[in-house]
N, C-alpha and C positions, 0 to 999 in steps of 0.2 A: 456698398459704393465701393469701385475698384481703387486700389491704392496705387500710387506712382512708384515709378522705379526708384525715384529718388528717396522714397520712405524707407528703403533697404537700409537696417543698421549695420554698419560697418565697423570693423575692428582692424587697425594697422599695426603688425607686428613686424618690427622695424622704424627706425626713424632716419636713416640715411638719406643720399641725396634722390635717390628714386622715389622712394615712400614720402618723403618731404613734398616734391614737386607732384604726385599724383593725388595725394592726400588734400593739399591746398584747391588742386583743379576740382577733385569731386566736390569739395567744400562750397567753393564757389558756383558750382552747379545745383546746390539745393541738398546734398546729400548729406545723411545722418551720419557723421565720424563720432562712434560712442566712446571709442577708447585707442590710446596709442601706448603701444610696449615698445621700451627699447632698455638695452642692458645698463645704459648710463641715464642718470636722473636728469640732467642738463638737456640730452636729446630728447627725451621723453616729454619733458616739461614744455620744451620751446614749441614742438611740433603741436601739442595737444593744446596750447593756448590759443595757437593761429587757427586751430579747426573747431574750437570750443568743444573739446572731448575732454574726458578723464584721461589719467595716465597712470601707468605703472612700470615697476622694474623687476616685477616678480610674475613669472608666467602662471604660478598658481592662483593670481589675483586677476587673469584676462574674463573678461565679461564672458558669461557661459549662454547669454542667449541670443547673440547677435545671429543675423541671418548669412554676412559674407567676412571671412577672414581672410585679409590680404596679407601675405607673408612676403617682406622684402628683407632680406639677411643676406650675408655673405653665405657662399655655396657650403663651407664646412660649419657655420655656425646654424644652417638650416636643417642639416641632416642631424646635430648632435640635439638640438632643441624639439625636433618635430614629434616626438612622443609626448612632451609635456605640451606642445601646442594644440593638439588634438583631444587631449584628456579631459572628460567631462563636459563636453560641448553638448548640445541638443542634436539629435538625429538629422534633423533638417539643414544644418550648419553646411554651408559650403565652401572649402579651404582654397585656396590658389596661391601661387607662389608668381614671381613676376621675374623669373630667371630666364634666360636664353640657353643656358649650359646646362639646366637640370631637366631629365625626362619628367612626362606626368606620373609613370609609374611609380614615382617615389611614395605616393600618398597610399597606394593599393594595400589593403586589408588594414588600413589605419583609421579609415574612416568612408563613409557610402558616399559623398558627395565632394568631388574635387576637380581641380584643374589649372589651367595656366592662363594667367592674364598678363602678358608682355607686349609693354609699349618699347619699340625699338627705337631708342634716343641715347644721347649722352646727357645726363644730369649732373649739375650741381645746385647744392643748396644757395648758393650765392646769385644763382640766374635762373630765374622762370623762363619756360620755354611755352611756346604756343602749342598745345596739345591738339589744336585742329588739324595741325599738318603732320600729327605723328601717327604712322601705322601701327597698330594693335593687331597682336595675334594671338589667337584664343583657342583653346582645347580643354575639353571637359570630359568627364564619365558619363555624363546622358547628354541627350538632347536638350532636355529643359535646363540643365546647369548651363549649358554653351549659349543657349537663347538668353537667360538672364545676363550672362557675361558679357554677351554681344550688346544687349541693350544698354547695360553700364558704360560699355566703350564707345557705343554711339553718341550718349551724350557728351562727350568730348571731342571725339573725331569722327569724321565720314569714311575714314580709312580702316574699317575693321576687316580681318580675315580670320578663316579657321587653319590652323596649320599645325599637324601633328609634331611630335617630339623629334624626328628626325629632320624634316623640314626647319624647325627651330634651330636646330643645332646648327645647321647651314647657315642659317641666317645670323647666328651668333658670330660663326666663325669670319664670315664676310665682314659684319660691322667691326671685327676686330681689325681688320686691314682697313675697312674704310675710314674708323675713326681712331682708334688707340694708336696704331702704327704710323697713321699721318700727323697725328697731334706731336708724336716722338720725333718725328722729322722736323717740325715745328722746333720743337725743344733745342734739337741739335742746330738748327739753323742760329736760334738766339744764342747760342754759346758761339760760334762763329763770329756772329757780328759783333756780340760784346767784346772778342778778343780784338776786333778792329775798331773799338770805340763807335760804332753803328747802332741806332735805335732799331728794336724788332720791328716797330710800326712801319717801317719803312716798305715791309713784305707785305702788309695788309692788303693794299690793293690788288698784289699778284695772287695772294691767297683766295680773296673774293671772285676775281675773274676765272681762277683755275676751277672753283666750285661752281661757277654760271654756267660755264662750257658745257660739264655735263649733265645740265638740264635740258641741252640741245644736241648734243653730240654723244657718240658712245665713246665709253673713256679712253679705249683705245685709239679712237680716232682724233681725240683731244690732245694726245701726247705729243709734246715738244720737246726740245733739248738736244743735248750733243750725243745722247745716248743711242738714239733712233738710228743715226748713221754712223753711231761709232766712231765719233771723230776724235783720233788718237791724242792730236795736239792738246786739245782743250782736256781730254780725261787726264792725260797724263801729268799735265800743268796742275790741276784741281788734286790727283793724289799725291803729287809733291807737296802741295800746301797742306795736306793732312798727315805728312809723315811724324809729326811729334802727337799723333793720336792714331794709332795702329787699329783700334777698333773700328772708328768712323771710316778709316780708309778703306777697312776691308769691306764694310758697310756699304759704301760708295761704289766700290768695284762690283760687289754683288748685285745691288740694284740697277746699275750700269748695263750689267752684261744680261739682266732678265729683261729689263725694256728692249735692249735691241734683239733679242731673240724671241720676244713675245709680238714684236710689230714690225717685224719684217717676215 
């Protein structure tokens, strides 16, 4: 009798934002999460209880017989712990990391079966995401391993792609602009609003409409505001309002000139 993909025993190494969301999503799809590792017992235990798995805070106690090991750690921690992660595991075990910024070849010479399992999204433990809308980018050392990873990803999302390490680095860089820098703009806006005793939630309809527009328009075509025409009166007034915060003032000017130069 042929075993289903959901019978694949999985170990999660890491219990942060991404690992928490991914492990819970796979668990809901019927996958067997057999163990969760984290440096902190609270994180390991919390996630393990949610997916009915064992937990450990010691890499030497990692399950040695699993088929798939999903590593979701900070880049620096991953490189430090990598030798211990692959030690004493069975030959057929497949090791993958979930990072956009780390090349696949970091595994070379350490294990026979390896790859990357990269869901491109922003994750927080406090908020569940809809994986059906998240693109997965897969890379693996063999075609058989790639097919396994694609099959696992396909249980969560219809948007599953193969991408090599260079492509994934570009995706990660673009994601930093799209997500991290954009969210920083929200944080700066919240500071300004707080200064004038205004709530940040008045911005939410604007944020939502801005995001909706790029589903139908090219981002360049969706751009509005004084920077497109470089309206000096408005821009100079805004700059004067930021005189008490030279860093934000400089940022405003840089971004305004970038918008003007790239939309004209």
